[in-house]
Backbone and ligand atoms as CSV (ligand in chain L), in Angstrom:
chain,resi,resn,atom,element,x,y,z
A,1,MET,N,N,41.032,-70.018,-57.742
A,1,MET,CA,C,40.875,-68.760,-58.483
A,1,MET,C,C,39.495,-68.169,-58.284
A,2,LYS,N,N,38.458,-69.031,-58.527
A,2,LYS,CA,C,37.090,-68.526,-58.422
A,2,LYS,C,C,36.762,-68.041,-57.006
A,3,SER,N,N,37.179,-68.848,-56.005
A,3,SER,CA,C,36.811,-68.477,-54.634
A,3,SER,C,C,37.526,-67.195,-54.188
A,4,SER,N,N,38.759,-66.976,-54.666
A,4,SER,CA,C,39.441,-65.741,-54.284
A,4,SER,C,C,38.799,-64.521,-54.959
A,5,ARG,N,N,38.270,-64.734,-56.177
A,5,ARG,CA,C,37.576,-63.634,-56.864
A,5,ARG,C,C,36.286,-63.260,-56.108
A,6,VAL,N,N,35.561,-64.318,-55.686
A,6,VAL,CA,C,34.328,-64.086,-54.899
A,6,VAL,C,C,34.663,-63.350,-53.609
A,7,ARG,N,N,35.745,-63.782,-52.966
A,7,ARG,CA,C,36.157,-63.135,-51.718
A,7,ARG,C,C,36.465,-61.650,-51.964
A,8,PHE,N,N,37.173,-61.388,-53.076
A,8,PHE,CA,C,37.521,-60.000,-53.408
A,8,PHE,C,C,36.263,-59.155,-53.576
A,9,ILE,N,N,35.254,-59.724,-54.287
A,9,ILE,CA,C,33.995,-58.989,-54.508
A,9,ILE,C,C,33.291,-58.739,-53.181
A,10,LEU,N,N,33.276,-59.768,-52.312
A,10,LEU,CA,C,32.612,-59.617,-51.012
A,10,LEU,C,C,33.289,-58.522,-50.180
A,11,VAL,N,N,34.614,-58.510,-50.174
A,11,VAL,CA,C,35.351,-57.496,-49.411
A,11,VAL,C,C,35.051,-56.097,-49.968
A,12,SER,N,N,35.034,-55.995,-51.328
A,12,SER,CA,C,34.749,-54.701,-51.948
A,12,SER,C,C,33.365,-54.207,-51.565
A,13,LEU,N,N,32.384,-55.111,-51.626
A,13,LEU,CA,C,31.014,-54.726,-51.277
A,13,LEU,C,C,30.921,-54.293,-49.818
A,14,THR,N,N,31.616,-55.012,-48.935
A,14,THR,CA,C,31.593,-54.663,-47.515
A,14,THR,C,C,32.179,-53.267,-47.296
A,15,LEU,N,N,33.291,-52.994,-47.988
A,15,LEU,CA,C,33.910,-51.667,-47.851
A,15,LEU,C,C,32.975,-50.578,-48.366
A,16,LEU,N,N,32.322,-50.857,-49.495
A,16,LEU,CA,C,31.365,-49.884,-50.041
A,16,LEU,C,C,30.242,-49.607,-49.043
A,17,ALA,N,N,29.711,-50.694,-48.451
A,17,ALA,CA,C,28.615,-50.553,-47.489
A,17,ALA,C,C,29.066,-49.728,-46.294
A,18,LEU,N,N,30.261,-50.052,-45.752
A,18,LEU,CA,C,30.795,-49.300,-44.615
A,18,LEU,C,C,30.976,-47.824,-44.982
A,19,GLY,N,N,31.483,-47.595,-46.195
A,19,GLY,CA,C,31.712,-46.218,-46.647
A,19,GLY,C,C,30.426,-45.421,-46.690
A,20,SER,N,N,29.354,-46.037,-47.220
A,20,SER,CA,C,28.109,-45.285,-47.325
A,20,SER,C,C,27.485,-45.065,-45.960
A,21,ILE,N,N,27.664,-46.028,-45.024
A,21,ILE,CA,C,27.157,-45.826,-43.659
A,21,ILE,C,C,27.868,-44.639,-43.019
A,22,LEU,N,N,29.204,-44.573,-43.197
A,22,LEU,CA,C,29.976,-43.462,-42.635
A,22,LEU,C,C,29.510,-42.130,-43.228
A,23,LEU,N,N,29.260,-42.115,-44.542
A,23,LEU,CA,C,28.799,-40.885,-45.198
A,23,LEU,C,C,27.489,-40.411,-44.599
A,24,VAL,N,N,26.542,-41.347,-44.436
A,24,VAL,CA,C,25.236,-41.004,-43.862
A,24,VAL,C,C,25.414,-40.476,-42.450
A,25,ALA,N,N,26.292,-41.150,-41.681
A,25,ALA,CA,C,26.518,-40.729,-40.297
A,25,ALA,C,C,27.083,-39.316,-40.248
A,26,CYS,N,N,27.983,-38.992,-41.167
A,26,CYS,CA,C,28.591,-37.667,-41.182
A,26,CYS,C,C,27.580,-36.592,-41.560
A,27,GLN,N,N,26.647,-36.946,-42.453
A,27,GLN,CA,C,25.684,-35.950,-42.912
A,27,GLN,C,C,24.574,-35.733,-41.903
A,28,ARG,N,N,24.415,-36.669,-40.975
A,28,ARG,CA,C,23.245,-36.630,-40.102
A,28,ARG,C,C,23.100,-35.321,-39.314
A,29,PRO,N,N,24.184,-34.776,-38.668
A,29,PRO,CA,C,23.977,-33.544,-37.888
A,29,PRO,C,C,23.406,-32.396,-38.733
A,30,GLY,N,N,23.984,-32.186,-39.913
A,30,GLY,CA,C,23.510,-31.102,-40.773
A,30,GLY,C,C,22.074,-31.294,-41.192
A,31,THR,N,N,21.733,-32.507,-41.616
A,31,THR,CA,C,20.374,-32.754,-42.112
A,31,THR,C,C,19.357,-32.575,-41.001
A,32,SER,N,N,19.679,-33.077,-39.782
A,32,SER,CA,C,18.678,-33.000,-38.722
A,32,SER,C,C,18.454,-31.551,-38.302
A,33,THR,N,N,19.511,-30.723,-38.289
A,33,THR,CA,C,19.354,-29.305,-37.956
A,33,THR,C,C,18.451,-28.620,-38.973
A,34,ALA,N,N,18.703,-28.926,-40.251
A,34,ALA,CA,C,17.908,-28.306,-41.303
A,34,ALA,C,C,16.444,-28.690,-41.182
A,35,SER,N,N,16.179,-29.979,-40.922
A,35,SER,CA,C,14.779,-30.388,-40.835
A,35,SER,C,C,14.135,-29.816,-39.581
A,36,ALA,N,N,14.907,-29.675,-38.487
A,36,ALA,CA,C,14.341,-29.104,-37.262
A,36,ALA,C,C,13.932,-27.653,-37.498
A,37,SER,N,N,14.788,-26.883,-38.172
A,37,SER,CA,C,14.441,-25.475,-38.358
A,37,SER,C,C,13.313,-25.313,-39.370
A,38,SER,N,N,13.238,-26.214,-40.365
A,38,SER,CA,C,12.126,-26.090,-41.298
A,38,SER,C,C,10.815,-26.513,-40.640
A,39,ASN,N,N,10.910,-27.460,-39.671
A,39,ASN,CA,C,9.705,-27.823,-38.924
A,39,ASN,C,C,9.176,-26.625,-38.153
A,40,SER,N,N,10.069,-25.910,-37.450
A,40,SER,CA,C,9.589,-24.793,-36.645
A,40,SER,C,C,9.117,-23.652,-37.544
A,41,THR,N,N,9.680,-23.556,-38.749
A,41,THR,CA,C,9.184,-22.554,-39.696
A,41,THR,C,C,7.719,-22.819,-40.015
A,42,ALA,N,N,7.419,-24.092,-40.248
A,42,ALA,CA,C,6.045,-24.436,-40.586
A,42,ALA,C,C,5.114,-24.189,-39.401
A,43,ALA,N,N,5.603,-24.514,-38.192
A,43,ALA,CA,C,4.725,-24.450,-37.026
A,43,ALA,C,C,4.453,-23.005,-36.596
A,44,SER,N,N,5.477,-22.151,-36.549
A,44,SER,CA,C,5.261,-20.850,-35.930
A,44,SER,C,C,5.942,-19.736,-36.729
A,45,SER,N,N,6.236,-19.974,-37.970
A,45,SER,CA,C,6.890,-19.012,-38.847
A,45,SER,C,C,8.149,-18.411,-38.232
A,46,THR,N,N,8.996,-19.287,-37.665
A,46,THR,CA,C,10.306,-18.860,-37.190
A,46,THR,C,C,11.181,-18.562,-38.397
A,47,SER,N,N,11.916,-17.470,-38.289
A,47,SER,CA,C,12.717,-17.099,-39.449
A,47,SER,C,C,13.927,-16.328,-38.982
A,48,THR,N,N,14.976,-16.341,-39.793
A,48,THR,CA,C,16.145,-15.542,-39.449
A,48,THR,C,C,15.957,-14.102,-39.920
A,49,ALA,N,N,14.949,-13.840,-40.708
A,49,ALA,CA,C,14.683,-12.489,-41.174
A,49,ALA,C,C,13.177,-12.234,-41.129
A,50,ALA,N,N,12.671,-12.119,-39.906
A,50,ALA,CA,C,11.225,-11.965,-39.750
A,50,ALA,C,C,10.796,-10.539,-40.086
A,51,THR,N,N,9.603,-10.442,-40.612
A,51,THR,CA,C,9.060,-9.161,-41.011
A,51,THR,C,C,7.654,-9.012,-40.455
A,52,VAL,N,N,7.364,-7.840,-39.898
A,52,VAL,CA,C,5.999,-7.547,-39.452
A,52,VAL,C,C,5.583,-6.226,-40.083
A,53,HIS,N,N,4.407,-6.213,-40.662
A,53,HIS,CA,C,3.885,-4.995,-41.291
A,53,HIS,C,C,3.040,-4.212,-40.298
A,54,MET,N,N,3.008,-2.909,-40.504
A,54,MET,CA,C,2.197,-2.031,-39.664
A,54,MET,C,C,1.219,-1.268,-40.557
A,55,GLY,N,N,0.002,-1.123,-40.044
A,55,GLY,CA,C,-1.023,-0.366,-40.755
A,55,GLY,C,C,-1.140,1.040,-40.184
A,56,ASP,N,N,-2.337,1.611,-40.282
A,56,ASP,CA,C,-2.576,2.983,-39.821
A,56,ASP,C,C,-2.334,3.134,-38.322
A,57,ALA,N,N,-2.738,2.136,-37.545
A,57,ALA,CA,C,-2.659,2.272,-36.097
A,57,ALA,C,C,-2.479,0.926,-35.418
A,58,ASN,N,N,-1.865,-0.010,-36.140
A,58,ASN,CA,C,-1.735,-1.355,-35.574
A,58,ASN,C,C,-0.598,-2.125,-36.238
A,59,PHE,N,N,-0.153,-3.175,-35.531
A,59,PHE,CA,C,0.670,-4.186,-36.173
A,59,PHE,C,C,-0.287,-5.154,-36.855
A,60,LEU,N,N,0.045,-5.613,-38.053
A,60,LEU,CA,C,-0.879,-6.485,-38.772
A,60,LEU,C,C,-0.909,-7.900,-38.204
A,61,GLN,N,N,-0.015,-8.206,-37.254
A,61,GLN,CA,C,-0.093,-9.464,-36.526
A,61,GLN,C,C,0.257,-9.157,-35.088
A,62,SER,N,N,-0.273,-9.957,-34.149
A,62,SER,CA,C,-0.077,-9.617,-32.742
A,62,SER,C,C,1.217,-10.194,-32.190
A,63,SER,N,N,1.761,-11.228,-32.863
A,63,SER,CA,C,3.015,-11.786,-32.367
A,63,SER,C,C,3.846,-12.326,-33.519
A,64,VAL,N,N,5.145,-12.441,-33.246
A,64,VAL,CA,C,6.064,-12.965,-34.252
A,64,VAL,C,C,7.107,-13.795,-33.512
A,65,THR,N,N,7.552,-14.880,-34.151
A,65,THR,CA,C,8.567,-15.744,-33.552
A,65,THR,C,C,9.847,-15.650,-34.369
A,66,LEU,N,N,10.941,-15.368,-33.677
A,66,LEU,CA,C,12.245,-15.232,-34.335
A,66,LEU,C,C,13.180,-16.298,-33.811
A,67,SER,N,N,14.176,-16.639,-34.593
A,67,SER,CA,C,15.242,-17.464,-34.046
A,67,SER,C,C,16.282,-16.541,-33.424
A,68,LYS,N,N,16.902,-17.041,-32.342
A,68,LYS,CA,C,17.865,-16.263,-31.574
A,68,LYS,C,C,18.941,-15.683,-32.485
A,69,GLY,N,N,19.263,-14.429,-32.297
A,69,GLY,CA,C,20.310,-13.782,-33.083
A,69,GLY,C,C,19.785,-13.083,-34.321
A,70,SER,N,N,18.503,-13.219,-34.588
A,70,SER,CA,C,17.985,-12.610,-35.810
A,70,SER,C,C,17.368,-11.244,-35.543
A,71,THR,N,N,17.150,-10.548,-36.625
A,71,THR,CA,C,16.675,-9.172,-36.582
A,71,THR,C,C,15.239,-9.126,-37.084
A,72,LEU,N,N,14.460,-8.250,-36.479
A,72,LEU,CA,C,13.068,-8.082,-36.894
A,72,LEU,C,C,12.967,-6.837,-37.778
A,73,THR,N,N,12.352,-6.991,-38.930
A,73,THR,CA,C,12.130,-5.848,-39.803
A,73,THR,C,C,10.674,-5.414,-39.673
A,74,LEU,N,N,10.488,-4.152,-39.298
A,74,LEU,CA,C,9.131,-3.593,-39.213
A,74,LEU,C,C,8.908,-2.723,-40.440
A,75,ILE,N,N,7.814,-2.965,-41.117
A,75,ILE,CA,C,7.511,-2.233,-42.345
A,75,ILE,C,C,6.232,-1.433,-42.142
A,76,ASP,N,N,6.352,-0.135,-42.318
A,76,ASP,CA,C,5.214,0.783,-42.177
A,76,ASP,C,C,4.524,0.885,-43.542
A,77,ASP,N,N,3.376,0.220,-43.642
A,77,ASP,CA,C,2.650,0.210,-44.923
A,77,ASP,C,C,1.800,1.455,-45.121
A,78,ALA,N,N,1.649,2.251,-44.073
A,78,ALA,CA,C,0.757,3.413,-44.147
A,78,ALA,C,C,1.578,4.699,-44.156
A,79,ALA,N,N,0.958,5.776,-44.619
A,79,ALA,CA,C,1.620,7.082,-44.622
A,79,ALA,C,C,1.425,7.736,-43.261
A,80,VAL,N,N,1.765,6.985,-42.222
A,80,VAL,CA,C,1.495,7.387,-40.840
A,80,VAL,C,C,2.758,7.105,-40.028
A,81,PRO,N,N,3.167,8.029,-39.172
A,81,PRO,CA,C,4.343,7.734,-38.345
A,81,PRO,C,C,4.033,6.744,-37.215
A,82,HIS,N,N,5.029,6.007,-36.805
A,82,HIS,CA,C,4.942,5.139,-35.630
A,82,HIS,C,C,6.240,5.319,-34.851
A,83,ILE,N,N,6.138,5.215,-33.543
A,83,ILE,CA,C,7.341,5.204,-32.698
A,83,ILE,C,C,7.262,3.942,-31.841
A,84,VAL,N,N,8.142,3.001,-32.117
A,84,VAL,CA,C,8.063,1.688,-31.478
A,84,VAL,C,C,9.145,1.591,-30.411
A,85,GLN,N,N,8.744,1.100,-29.238
A,85,GLN,CA,C,9.736,0.866,-28.187
A,85,GLN,C,C,9.335,-0.320,-27.331
A,86,ASN,N,N,10.252,-0.685,-26.431
A,86,ASN,CA,C,10.033,-1.832,-25.551
A,86,ASN,C,C,8.978,-1.506,-24.504
A,87,GLY,N,N,8.019,-2.416,-24.341
A,87,GLY,CA,C,6.968,-2.241,-23.360
A,87,GLY,C,C,5.649,-2.633,-23.971
A,88,SER,N,N,4.559,-2.274,-23.298
A,88,SER,CA,C,3.253,-2.619,-23.854
A,88,SER,C,C,2.222,-1.592,-23.433
A,89,LEU,N,N,1.096,-1.651,-24.115
A,89,LEU,CA,C,-0.031,-0.785,-23.810
A,89,LEU,C,C,-1.077,-1.645,-23.116
A,90,VAL,N,N,-1.487,-1.215,-21.931
A,90,VAL,CA,C,-2.515,-1.944,-21.202
A,90,VAL,C,C,-3.708,-1.016,-21.086
A,91,ASN,N,N,-4.820,-1.396,-21.720
A,91,ASN,CA,C,-6.016,-0.544,-21.782
A,91,ASN,C,C,-5.669,0.854,-22.287
A,92,GLY,N,N,-4.790,0.915,-23.251
A,92,GLY,CA,C,-4.461,2.192,-23.870
A,92,GLY,C,C,-3.414,3.000,-23.132
A,93,SER,N,N,-2.970,2.530,-21.962
A,93,SER,CA,C,-1.939,3.323,-21.277
A,93,SER,C,C,-0.577,2.643,-21.385
A,94,ALA,N,N,0.426,3.447,-21.663
A,94,ALA,CA,C,1.767,2.946,-21.947
A,94,ALA,C,C,2.436,2.416,-20.688
A,95,GLN,N,N,3.017,1.242,-20.823
A,95,GLN,CA,C,3.799,0.644,-19.737
A,95,GLN,C,C,5.188,0.379,-20.297
A,96,PRO,N,N,6.037,1.407,-20.339
A,96,PRO,CA,C,7.386,1.176,-20.865
A,96,PRO,C,C,8.102,0.094,-20.056
A,97,ALA,N,N,8.964,-0.653,-20.714
A,97,ALA,CA,C,9.686,-1.732,-20.040
A,97,ALA,C,C,11.149,-1.670,-20.440
A,98,ALA,N,N,11.960,-2.403,-19.704
A,98,ALA,CA,C,13.370,-2.549,-20.058
A,98,ALA,C,C,13.704,-4.029,-19.942
A,99,GLU,N,N,13.058,-4.816,-20.800
A,99,GLU,CA,C,13.258,-6.263,-20.764
A,99,GLU,C,C,14.694,-6.579,-21.204
A,100,THR,N,N,15.368,-7.419,-20.435
A,100,THR,CA,C,16.744,-7.790,-20.764
A,100,THR,C,C,16.769,-8.545,-22.097
A,101,GLY,N,N,17.532,-8.031,-23.037
A,101,GLY,CA,C,17.599,-8.659,-24.353
A,101,GLY,C,C,16.708,-7.988,-25.374
A,102,ALA,N,N,15.844,-7.076,-24.931
A,102,ALA,CA,C,14.992,-6.332,-25.865
A,102,ALA,C,C,15.749,-5.111,-26.363
A,103,PRO,N,N,15.407,-4.628,-27.545
A,103,PRO,CA,C,16.067,-3.412,-28.034
A,103,PRO,C,C,15.713,-2.213,-27.153
A,104,THR,N,N,16.675,-1.317,-26.983
A,104,THR,CA,C,16.422,-0.123,-26.178
A,104,THR,C,C,16.229,1.064,-27.111
A,105,GLY,N,N,15.528,2.060,-26.623
A,105,GLY,CA,C,15.329,3.270,-27.400
A,105,GLY,C,C,14.153,3.169,-28.346
A,106,ASN,N,N,13.862,4.279,-28.987
A,106,ASN,CA,C,12.744,4.360,-29.912
A,106,ASN,C,C,13.167,3.958,-31.311
A,107,VAL,N,N,12.251,3.311,-32.012
A,107,VAL,CA,C,12.450,3.052,-33.442
A,107,VAL,C,C,11.385,3.886,-34.150
A,108,GLN,N,N,11.836,4.869,-34.934
A,108,GLN,CA,C,10.907,5.843,-35.492
A,108,GLN,C,C,10.628,5.583,-36.969
A,109,PHE,N,N,9.361,5.725,-37.309
A,109,PHE,CA,C,8.900,5.547,-38.690
A,109,PHE,C,C,8.213,6.832,-39.138
A,110,GLN,N,N,8.530,7.255,-40.356
A,110,GLN,CA,C,7.921,8.471,-40.883
A,110,GLN,C,C,6.624,8.159,-41.647
A,111,GLY,N,N,6.477,6.942,-42.077
A,111,GLY,CA,C,5.360,6.541,-42.945
A,111,GLY,C,C,5.917,5.948,-44.224
A,112,ASN,N,N,5.373,4.795,-44.616
A,112,ASN,CA,C,5.842,4.089,-45.817
A,112,ASN,C,C,7.352,3.849,-45.804
A,113,ASP,N,N,7.851,3.456,-44.655
A,113,ASP,CA,C,9.272,3.128,-44.558
A,113,ASP,C,C,9.441,1.879,-43.686
A,114,SER,N,N,10.670,1.464,-43.551
A,114,SER,CA,C,10.906,0.280,-42.718
A,114,SER,C,C,12.187,0.461,-41.924
A,115,GLN,N,N,12.243,-0.229,-40.785
A,115,GLN,CA,C,13.416,-0.182,-39.906
A,115,GLN,C,C,13.662,-1.593,-39.399
A,116,SER,N,N,14.932,-1.887,-39.120
A,116,SER,CA,C,15.172,-3.178,-38.481
A,116,SER,C,C,15.386,-2.970,-36.990
A,117,VAL,N,N,14.895,-3.928,-36.229
A,117,VAL,CA,C,14.946,-3.893,-34.769
A,117,VAL,C,C,15.710,-5.127,-34.318
A,118,GLY,N,N,16.618,-4.940,-33.389
A,118,GLY,CA,C,17.405,-6.073,-32.906
A,118,GLY,C,C,18.870,-5.912,-33.285
A,119,PRO,N,N,19.629,-6.952,-33.354
A,119,PRO,CA,C,19.233,-8.366,-33.258
A,119,PRO,C,C,18.768,-8.780,-31.848
A,120,PHE,N,N,17.892,-9.750,-31.806
A,120,PHE,CA,C,17.430,-10.334,-30.560
A,120,PHE,C,C,18.341,-11.520,-30.241
A,121,ASN,N,N,19.258,-11.306,-29.288
A,121,ASN,CA,C,20.263,-12.332,-28.999
A,121,ASN,C,C,19.920,-13.181,-27.783
A,122,THR,N,N,18.787,-12.871,-27.128
A,122,THR,CA,C,18.403,-13.597,-25.927
A,122,THR,C,C,17.064,-14.277,-26.169
A,123,ALA,N,N,16.986,-15.562,-25.826
A,123,ALA,CA,C,15.706,-16.268,-25.972
A,123,ALA,C,C,14.725,-15.761,-24.926
A,124,GLY,N,N,13.480,-15.644,-25.308
A,124,GLY,CA,C,12.471,-15.189,-24.366
A,124,GLY,C,C,11.329,-14.513,-25.092
A,125,THR,N,N,10.436,-13.879,-24.300
A,125,THR,CA,C,9.291,-13.190,-24.861
A,125,THR,C,C,9.445,-11.698,-24.578
A,126,PHE,N,N,9.368,-10.896,-25.610
A,126,PHE,CA,C,9.585,-9.462,-25.495
A,126,PHE,C,C,8.358,-8.716,-26.019
A,127,HIS,N,N,8.190,-7.504,-25.531
A,127,HIS,CA,C,7.007,-6.728,-25.891
A,127,HIS,C,C,7.411,-5.403,-26.516
A,128,LEU,N,N,6.772,-5.101,-27.628
A,128,LEU,CA,C,6.990,-3.816,-28.288
A,128,LEU,C,C,5.645,-3.125,-28.414
A,129,TYR,N,N,5.652,-1.807,-28.328
A,129,TYR,CA,C,4.416,-1.063,-28.540
A,129,TYR,C,C,4.737,0.234,-29.247
A,130,CYS,N,N,3.686,0.864,-29.759
A,130,CYS,CA,C,3.840,2.138,-30.435
A,130,CYS,C,C,3.375,3.235,-29.492
A,131,THR,N,N,4.218,4.244,-29.328
A,131,THR,CA,C,3.891,5.297,-28.364
A,131,THR,C,C,2.805,6.234,-28.895
A,132,ILE,N,N,2.463,6.139,-30.178
A,132,ILE,CA,C,1.478,7.042,-30.775
A,132,ILE,C,C,0.071,6.451,-30.737
A,133,HIS,N,N,-0.027,5.163,-30.973
A,133,HIS,CA,C,-1.344,4.545,-31.170
A,133,HIS,C,C,-1.769,3.733,-29.948
A,134,PRO,N,N,-3.026,3.889,-29.528
A,134,PRO,CA,C,-3.448,3.414,-28.208
A,134,PRO,C,C,-3.511,1.908,-28.010
A,135,ASN,N,N,-3.493,1.115,-29.052
A,135,ASN,CA,C,-3.603,-0.332,-28.820
A,135,ASN,C,C,-2.678,-1.099,-29.764
A,136,MET,N,N,-1.472,-0.571,-29.927
A,136,MET,CA,C,-0.574,-1.115,-30.939
A,136,MET,C,C,0.553,-1.896,-30.264
A,137,ASN,N,N,0.264,-3.170,-30.009
A,137,ASN,CA,C,1.194,-4.048,-29.283
A,137,ASN,C,C,1.698,-5.171,-30.200
A,138,LEU,N,N,2.949,-5.541,-29.979
A,138,LEU,CA,C,3.518,-6.694,-30.684
A,138,LEU,C,C,4.311,-7.529,-29.688
A,139,THR,N,N,4.045,-8.817,-29.669
A,139,THR,CA,C,4.815,-9.738,-28.836
A,139,THR,C,C,5.851,-10.423,-29.715
A,140,VAL,N,N,7.112,-10.382,-29.264
A,140,VAL,CA,C,8.204,-10.999,-30.017
A,140,VAL,C,C,8.705,-12.200,-29.211
A,141,VAL,N,N,8.593,-13.376,-29.775
A,141,VAL,CA,C,9.072,-14.587,-29.116
A,141,VAL,C,C,10.372,-14.991,-29.781
A,142,VAL,N,N,11.441,-15.067,-28.983
A,142,VAL,CA,C,12.769,-15.435,-29.512
A,142,VAL,C,C,13.115,-16.828,-29.013
A,143,GLN,N,N,13.418,-17.738,-29.939
A,143,GLN,CA,C,13.716,-19.126,-29.566
A,143,GLN,C,C,15.121,-19.502,-29.974
L,1,CU,CU,CU,1.827,3.444,-34.356
C-alpha cells in the first residue's frame, strides 16, 4: 500500500514537472521576441510609432530608427511651414532622391501641425529633407 502511494506521488510530480517544462517551452518564442524588441528600444529608440519634432528650421534630431512596417509621425512645433520629401541637402543644395521603400511626394506642414510619413515597409536607411530650410535633414533607419 505504502509503496504504491509513493509511486503515485512520484508519477504525479513527474507529470507536473513535464507539464511546466512544456509550458515554458511554449512561451519561449513570445517572450524572446518581446525582450528582443525592448532591447532595441533601449539601444536606439526603435518604435512602432516613432515621432520626430521639427523646430523653426530643423529636425530636433538628426536620425530616427523605426521597426519595419511602422509609420513616422513628424510634428511641427513651430508656426513655420515645412515641406518634407525624400532626399537630402548637401551644403545647402537639394539632392532629391527616389530611394526604394522611401515615401514619395511632398509632406506639407502649415505650422503647429503634424503628418504621418510611411509606412516604411523596407529595411534600410532613408533620407528626408525639407525643401524650405537649407540644412534640414533627417536620416530614417528602418530595421
Ligand atoms: Cu523646414
